[in-house]
DRENRO-10500 format. One line per field, with one value per residue (C-alpha): residue number from 1; residue in three letters; x, y negated, z negated. Coordinates in steps of 0.1 Angstrom, whole numbers, plus 5000, padded with zeros to 4 digits. Example, Ala and Ser with C-alpha at 12.3 -4.5 7.8 and 13.67 -1.06 7.14 Angstrom:
<pts>
i = (1, 2)
aa = (ALA, SER)
c1 = (5123, 5137)
c2 = (5045, 5011)
c3 = (4922, 4929)
</pts>
This chain:
<pts>
i = (1, 2, 3, 4, 5, 6, 7, 8, 9, 10, 11, 12, 13, 14, 15, 16, 17, 18, 19, 20, 21, 22, 23, 24, 25, 26, 27, 28, 29, 30, 31, 32, 33, 34, 35, 36, 37, 38, 39, 40, 41, 42, 43, 44, 45, 46, 47, 48, 49, 50, 51, 52, 53, 54, 55, 56, 57, 58, 59, 60, 61, 62, 63, 64, 65, 66, 67, 68, 69, 70, 71, 72, 73, 74, 75, 76, 77, 78, 79, 80, 81, 82, 83, 84, 85, 86, 87, 88, 89, 90, 91, 92, 93, 94, 95, 96, 97, 98, 99, 100, 101, 102, 103, 104, 105, 106, 107, 108, 109, 110, 111, 112, 113, 114, 115, 116, 117, 118, 119, 120, 121, 122, 123, 124, 125, 126, 127, 128, 129, 130, 131, 132, 133, 134, 135, 136, 137, 138, 139, 140, 141, 142, 143, 144, 145, 146, 147, 148, 149, 150, 151, 152, 153, 154, 155, 156, 157, 158, 159, 160, 161, 162, 163, 164, 165, 166, 167, 168, 169, 170, 171, 172, 173, 174, 175, 176, 177, 178, 179, 180, 181, 182, 183, 184, 185, 186, 187, 188, 189, 190, 191, 192, 193, 194, 195, 196, 197, 198, 199, 200, 201, 202, 203, 204, 205, 206, 207, 208, 209, 210, 211, 212, 213, 214, 215, 216, 217, 218, 219, 220, 221, 222, 223, 224)
aa = (MET, THR, ALA, PHE, ALA, TYR, SER, ASN, PHE, GLU, THR, PRO, PRO, ALA, SER, LEU, ALA, GLU, MET, GLU, SER, ARG, ALA, ALA, GLN, ALA, ASP, ILE, GLN, PRO, LEU, LEU, TYR, LEU, ILE, SER, SER, LEU, ARG, ALA, ARG, VAL, TRP, ASP, HIS, LEU, GLY, ARG, MET, GLU, PHE, ALA, LEU, ALA, ALA, CYS, GLU, ASP, SER, LEU, ARG, ALA, ALA, GLN, ALA, THR, GLN, VAL, PRO, SER, PHE, ILE, LEU, ASP, ALA, GLN, ALA, GLN, HIS, LEU, CYS, ARG, ARG, LEU, ARG, ALA, ALA, PRO, THR, THR, ALA, LEU, TRP, ASP, GLU, LEU, HIS, SER, LEU, THR, ASP, ARG, ILE, HIS, ALA, ALA, GLY, GLU, VAL, PRO, LEU, LEU, VAL, LYS, THR, LEU, LEU, ALA, LYS, GLY, THR, VAL, LEU, LEU, GLU, GLY, ASP, ARG, ALA, ALA, GLU, ALA, LEU, SER, ILE, ALA, LYS, GLU, CYS, LEU, GLU, MET, ALA, GLN, ALA, CYS, SER, ASP, GLN, ALA, LEU, ILE, ALA, GLU, SER, HIS, LEU, LEU, LEU, ALA, GLY, ALA, HIS, PHE, GLN, ASN, GLY, ASN, PRO, SER, GLU, ALA, GLY, ASN, ALA, LEU, THR, GLN, ALA, ARG, SER, LEU, ALA, GLU, TYR, HIS, CYS, TRP, PRO, LEU, LEU, ILE, GLN, THR, ALA, ARG, LEU, GLU, SER, GLN, LEU, SER, GLY, THR, PRO, LEU, THR, GLY, VAL, GLU, ASP, ILE, GLN, GLN, LYS, LEU, LEU, ALA, LEU, ALA, GLY, VAL, GLN, ALA)
c1 = (5441, 5459, 5431, 5420, 5450, 5441, 5402, 5387, 5420, 5432, 5466, 5487, 5501, 5535, 5549, 5543, 5535, 5506, 5496, 5492, 5470, 5446, 5446, 5438, 5409, 5401, 5404, 5421, 5442, 5462, 5479, 5484, 5504, 5523, 5532, 5543, 5566, 5579, 5584, 5602, 5626, 5630, 5642, 5666, 5681, 5688, 5701, 5672, 5666, 5641, 5617, 5623, 5606, 5577, 5568, 5568, 5552, 5522, 5523, 5520, 5490, 5474, 5485, 5468, 5438, 5438, 5436, 5458, 5483, 5511, 5511, 5510, 5542, 5557, 5549, 5559, 5593, 5601, 5591, 5610, 5640, 5642, 5634, 5664, 5686, 5677, 5683, 5699, 5685, 5681, 5643, 5639, 5666, 5644, 5612, 5633, 5639, 5604, 5592, 5616, 5607, 5566, 5577, 5595, 5570, 5543, 5566, 5571, 5604, 5609, 5599, 5622, 5654, 5644, 5641, 5676, 5692, 5676, 5688, 5723, 5729, 5720, 5749, 5771, 5768, 5773, 5804, 5797, 5807, 5811, 5776, 5765, 5789, 5768, 5734, 5743, 5756, 5721, 5702, 5721, 5711, 5675, 5672, 5688, 5664, 5630, 5651, 5642, 5671, 5664, 5672, 5701, 5715, 5712, 5722, 5757, 5761, 5756, 5780, 5807, 5799, 5806, 5841, 5849, 5846, 5863, 5893, 5886, 5889, 5890, 5862, 5843, 5851, 5838, 5807, 5803, 5807, 5777, 5758, 5761, 5758, 5724, 5711, 5716, 5687, 5664, 5671, 5684, 5682, 5709, 5735, 5736, 5748, 5771, 5787, 5792, 5810, 5830, 5842, 5854, 5870, 5888, 5897, 5880, 5850, 5820, 5806, 5780, 5752, 5736, 5710, 5698, 5692, 5675, 5651, 5647, 5637, 5611, 5596, 5591, 5575, 5600, 5616, 5652)
c2 = (8847, 8823, 8809, 8792, 8765, 8755, 8755, 8720, 8702, 8679, 8689, 8721, 8725, 8709, 8731, 8760, 8731, 8719, 8755, 8768, 8736, 8748, 8783, 8773, 8754, 8781, 8806, 8825, 8848, 8872, 8840, 8825, 8854, 8856, 8817, 8818, 8846, 8827, 8797, 8818, 8832, 8794, 8785, 8814, 8805, 8767, 8784, 8771, 8800, 8782, 8771, 8806, 8820, 8796, 8807, 8843, 8834, 8817, 8848, 8871, 8859, 8858, 8892, 8902, 8887, 8903, 8936, 8953, 8976, 8969, 8932, 8936, 8959, 8935, 8907, 8923, 8932, 8901, 8884, 8907, 8906, 8864, 8872, 8895, 8872, 8844, 8867, 8902, 8918, 8955, 8954, 8940, 8962, 8991, 8976, 8973, 9011, 9021, 8993, 9012, 9046, 9035, 9016, 9050, 9069, 9049, 9051, 9014, 9020, 8982, 8971, 8995, 8979, 8944, 8955, 8975, 8946, 8923, 8946, 8947, 8910, 8911, 8935, 8914, 8883, 8906, 8914, 8954, 8954, 8991, 8995, 8969, 8985, 9019, 9000, 8979, 9010, 9030, 9002, 8997, 9034, 9029, 8998, 9011, 9037, 9018, 8989, 8964, 8935, 8912, 8940, 8951, 8920, 8914, 8945, 8935, 8906, 8926, 8950, 8919, 8905, 8938, 8946, 8907, 8914, 8947, 8930, 8945, 8914, 8930, 8951, 8924, 8907, 8935, 8934, 8897, 8895, 8917, 8903, 8869, 8879, 8896, 8867, 8841, 8860, 8876, 8853, 8825, 8810, 8836, 8819, 8797, 8828, 8838, 8808, 8804, 8841, 8828, 8799, 8821, 8843, 8817, 8797, 8769, 8742, 8751, 8736, 8736, 8749, 8713, 8715, 8744, 8732, 8703, 8729, 8748, 8717, 8706, 8740, 8738, 8704, 8681, 8650, 8652)
c3 = (7029, 7044, 7068, 7040, 7038, 7071, 7068, 7055, 7057, 7086, 7079, 7067, 7034, 7035, 7005, 6987, 6954, 6979, 6989, 6955, 6944, 6975, 6964, 6926, 6939, 6962, 6933, 6956, 6927, 6953, 6971, 6939, 6928, 6963, 6961, 6931, 6935, 6963, 6944, 6916, 6946, 6955, 6921, 6918, 6949, 6935, 6906, 6884, 6859, 6840, 6866, 6881, 6850, 6847, 6882, 6871, 6843, 6867, 6889, 6865, 6854, 6893, 6894, 6865, 6878, 6908, 6894, 6920, 6905, 6929, 6926, 6886, 6889, 6909, 6889, 6854, 6868, 6881, 6849, 6830, 6847, 6845, 6808, 6808, 6822, 6799, 6767, 6775, 6742, 6737, 6737, 6768, 6783, 6770, 6784, 6819, 6817, 6814, 6839, 6863, 6855, 6866, 6895, 6907, 6898, 6922, 6948, 6954, 6973, 6980, 6945, 6930, 6949, 6940, 6903, 6906, 6922, 6895, 6869, 6887, 6884, 6850, 6844, 6865, 6846, 6815, 6830, 6833, 6869, 6867, 6863, 6887, 6915, 6910, 6913, 6942, 6959, 6951, 6965, 6996, 7003, 6998, 7012, 7044, 7038, 7045, 7068, 7046, 7062, 7033, 7010, 7028, 7024, 6990, 6983, 7003, 6981, 6949, 6961, 6971, 6936, 6918, 6937, 6933, 6895, 6896, 6911, 6949, 6968, 7002, 6996, 6983, 7015, 7034, 7015, 7018, 7053, 7056, 7035, 7052, 7085, 7076, 7055, 7088, 7104, 7078, 7045, 7049, 7013, 7001, 7020, 6990, 6970, 6998, 7002, 6961, 6965, 6990, 6975, 6944, 6968, 6985, 6955, 6975, 6963, 6975, 7008, 7036, 7012, 7007, 7042, 7028, 6990, 7006, 7025, 6996, 6973, 7002, 7001, 6964, 6971, 6952, 6964, 6964)
</pts>
């Protein structure tokens, strides 16, 4: 799929936005789904939830056009989790529980971890740290079982946030150290979130994330 980006063009795409435009022109729906999903993650890391939700809507439309069940499940989960962050209603929680059961039944372990991590984030934002802590531990165990380093890093980060909110700064610091160490090599945009939590733990201003933010904006195709 990626070969299209370089065929019939003098230069490779400079951003996700440019690659998405080329994929749309070529009507390659699987690639549109993947690029939109990545774009949503970029906006997540930058804390722009409205843009992340819009990207998820694009991803869901493309996934449905592919008719690939795993793509559709992934796009549905990511879209639903972001809607839940924006408005955590009972109806959306029920929908997420049902979708999580379907993902579990399909045996999509990495997707299950991604979905549960998003659920844990919503719980943490709703001051439900004890529930978030339980989910973080479950996610960490599953992520380690499938050796997904990025998901292990995200699980440690959720664990750190839950420990911090539960009033356990020492355990939060230990988990955060693990998250930062893995993020440096396997998921560098996550360093923004680790820095934010470090700032909260230390009670000092947030620093050292400007370069990462600029790289993410460039990746999204936004002029800073």
